[in-house]
C-alpha positions in Angstrom: 51.8 27.2 -1.2 53.6 23.8 -1.1 56.2 23.0 -3.7 54.9 20.1 -5.8 57.7 20.1 -8.4 59.1 16.7 -9.1 62.6 16.0 -7.8 65.3 16.2 -10.3 68.2 13.7 -10.4 71.5 13.8 -12.4 73.3 10.5 -12.8 76.9 10.6 -13.8 78.3 7.4 -15.4 76.2 5.1 -17.6 77.8 1.8 -16.7 75.5 -1.0 -15.5 74.9 0.6 -12.1 74.4 4.1 -13.3 72.1 3.0 -16.1 70.1 0.9 -13.7 69.7 3.9 -11.3 68.8 6.3 -14.1 66.2 4.2 -15.7 64.6 3.2 -12.4 64.3 6.8 -11.3 62.8 7.7 -14.7 60.3 4.9 -14.5 59.3 6.2 -11.1 58.3 9.5 -12.8 61.3 11.7 -11.8 63.2 14.0 -14.1 66.6 12.4 -14.8 69.6 13.8 -16.6 72.1 11.1 -17.6 75.7 12.1 -18.1 78.6 10.1 -19.5 81.9 11.0 -21.2 81.2 8.5 -24.0 78.5 9.6 -26.4 77.5 6.1 -27.3 76.6 5.5 -23.7 74.3 8.5 -23.5 72.7 7.7 -26.9 71.9 4.2 -25.5 69.9 5.7 -22.6 68.5 8.8 -24.3 65.0 7.3 -24.9 64.7 6.2 -21.3 65.5 9.4 -19.4 64.5 13.1 -19.5 67.8 14.2 -21.0 71.1 12.5 -21.8 74.3 14.4 -22.5 77.9 13.6 -23.2 80.2 15.6 -20.9 83.4 15.3 -18.9 82.3 15.3 -15.3 85.9 16.3 -14.2 85.4 19.6 -16.1 83.8 22.1 -13.7 82.8 24.4 -16.5 81.0 21.5 -18.3 79.0 20.7 -15.1 78.2 24.4 -14.5 76.9 24.6 -18.1 74.6 21.7 -17.4 73.1 23.6 -14.4 74.1 20.8 -12.1 73.6 23.0 -9.0 69.9 23.1 -9.8 69.4 19.4 -9.3 68.1 17.9 -6.0 70.4 14.8 -6.1 73.5 13.9 -8.1 74.5 10.3 -8.3 78.1 9.7 -9.2 78.1 6.2 -10.6 81.5 6.3 -12.4 82.9 2.8 -12.9 86.5 1.8 -12.7 88.0 5.3 -12.9 88.4 6.1 -9.1 90.4 9.3 -9.8 87.5 10.6 -12.0 85.0 9.6 -9.3 86.9 11.5 -6.6 87.6 14.6 -8.7 83.9 14.7 -9.8 82.8 14.5 -6.2 85.2 17.3 -5.2 83.9 19.6 -7.9 80.3 18.9 -7.0 81.0 19.5 -3.3 82.8 22.8 -4.1 79.9 23.9 -6.3 77.4 23.3 -3.5 73.7 22.6 -4.0 72.6 19.1 -4.6 72.8 16.0 -2.4 75.8 14.0 -3.6 75.5 10.2 -3.6 78.6 8.3 -4.8 79.3 4.7 -5.8 82.5 3.4 -4.2 84.6 0.6 -5.6 86.1 -0.5 -2.3 86.4 0.5 1.3 89.4 2.8 0.8 87.6 4.6 -2.0 84.6 4.9 0.2 86.6 6.5 3.0 88.2 9.0 0.7 84.7 9.9 -0.6 83.4 10.4 2.9 86.4 12.6 3.8 85.9 14.9 0.8 82.2 15.4 1.7 80.0 12.9 -0.2 76.6 12.9 1.5 76.1 9.2 1.0 78.5 6.5 -0.2 77.1 3.2 -1.5 78.9 -0.1 -2.2 76.6 -1.9 -4.7 78.7 -5.0 -5.1 79.4 -5.4 -1.4 75.8 -4.7 -0.4 74.5 -7.2 -2.9 76.9 -9.8 -1.6 75.7 -9.2 1.9 72.0 -9.6 0.8 72.8 -12.8 -1.1 74.7 -14.3 1.8 71.9 -13.6 4.3 69.3 -15.0 1.9 71.3 -18.2 1.5 71.9 -18.7 5.2 68.6 -17.5 6.6 65.6 -17.8 4.3 63.5 -15.7 6.7 65.7 -12.6 5.9 64.0 -10.7 3.1 66.4 -7.7 3.0 69.6 -6.6 4.7 70.8 -3.0 4.8 74.2 -2.0 6.3 74.0 1.2 8.2 77.6 1.3 9.3 80.5 -1.0 10.1 78.6 -2.1 13.3 74.9 -1.7 12.7 72.4 -3.0 10.1 68.7 -3.3 9.5 67.0 -6.5 8.5 63.5 -7.3 7.2 62.7 -10.7 8.7 59.7 -12.9 7.9 58.0 -14.1 11.1 59.1 -17.7 11.8 56.7 -20.4 12.9 58.1 -20.0 16.4 56.9 -16.4 16.5 53.4 -16.8 15.2 50.8 -16.0 17.9 53.3 -14.4 20.2 53.6 -10.7 21.0 56.8 -8.6 21.2 56.8 -8.7 25.0 56.8 -12.5 25.0 59.6 -12.7 22.3 61.6 -10.1 24.3 64.0 -9.6 21.3 65.6 -6.5 22.9 66.6 -8.3 26.1 67.6 -11.6 24.5 69.5 -10.3 21.5 70.1 -6.6 22.0 68.1 -5.7 18.8 65.1 -3.4 18.4 61.9 -4.0 16.4 61.4 -0.7 14.6 58.2 -1.7 12.7 55.9 -4.5 11.7 54.8 -4.8 8.0 51.5 -6.5 7.4 50.6 -6.6 3.7 50.6 -3.0 2.5 50.5 -1.5 6.0 53.4 -0.5 8.1 53.1 -0.2 11.9 56.0 2.0 12.8 55.3 2.0 16.6 54.3 -1.6 17.4 53.0 -2.2 20.9 54.5 -4.8 23.2 51.1 -6.6 23.2 50.8 -6.8 19.4 50.5 -10.4 18.4 52.3 -11.6 15.3 50.6 -13.4 12.4 52.0 -15.6 9.6 52.1 -12.7 7.1 54.0 -10.3 9.3 57.5 -9.0 8.5 59.6 -7.5 11.3 61.9 -4.6 10.6 64.8 -4.9 13.1 67.9 -2.8 13.8 70.9 -3.9 15.8 74.6 -4.7 15.9 75.6 -7.1 13.2 76.7 -9.8 15.6 73.4 -9.5 17.5 71.3 -9.7 14.3 73.2 -12.9 13.3 72.3 -14.5 16.7 68.7 -13.5 16.2 68.7 -14.9 12.6 70.2 -18.2 13.8 67.8 -18.5 16.8 64.7 -18.3 14.5 66.1 -20.0 11.4 63.6 -22.5 10.0 64.9 -26.0 9.5 
């Protein structure tokens, strides 16, 4: 029999980012445990999540008492205290169990988190900056996700030059070295588009490639 239990998330650190993640997950219907060292932070979010507790995440016994190993995902969203972020991640990794997602303050912090075993490192401020920059320079770009230092994924609104053409005619792979992963049309997602599929005004292309190649693609199809 399939396991239909809801995923359980623990979010450590109720700063702006942690609070945003915790409330968003809760609004999506997931069970969320909010943890912060400051009691007034947990009290502020108590009515928006499943449980909210005040605890020191650098105390292994405190985390064990909360049953943190039983959660599916733990998000370490600790703010300015990089040492606490690293120590919390180390303790969680040593305990085993959940997927560990950690917010990094900068590139060096991110590298340390990856070295000590964080499953996913996120850079909220940097990623938001990238999104804003791409929106400002290329209005057709709806979203921009950095996969690594070299590769990214963009969601690109079909430009007027693309309407009525198919993927073979556009030849994006040969011209720019990028791959069209999917075509979004309304609420439908075509994850294996054919070379003969013709594009309409409402289509959105999901494209992966090296950052420099994606930039060339964006500029080539930028609307005046």
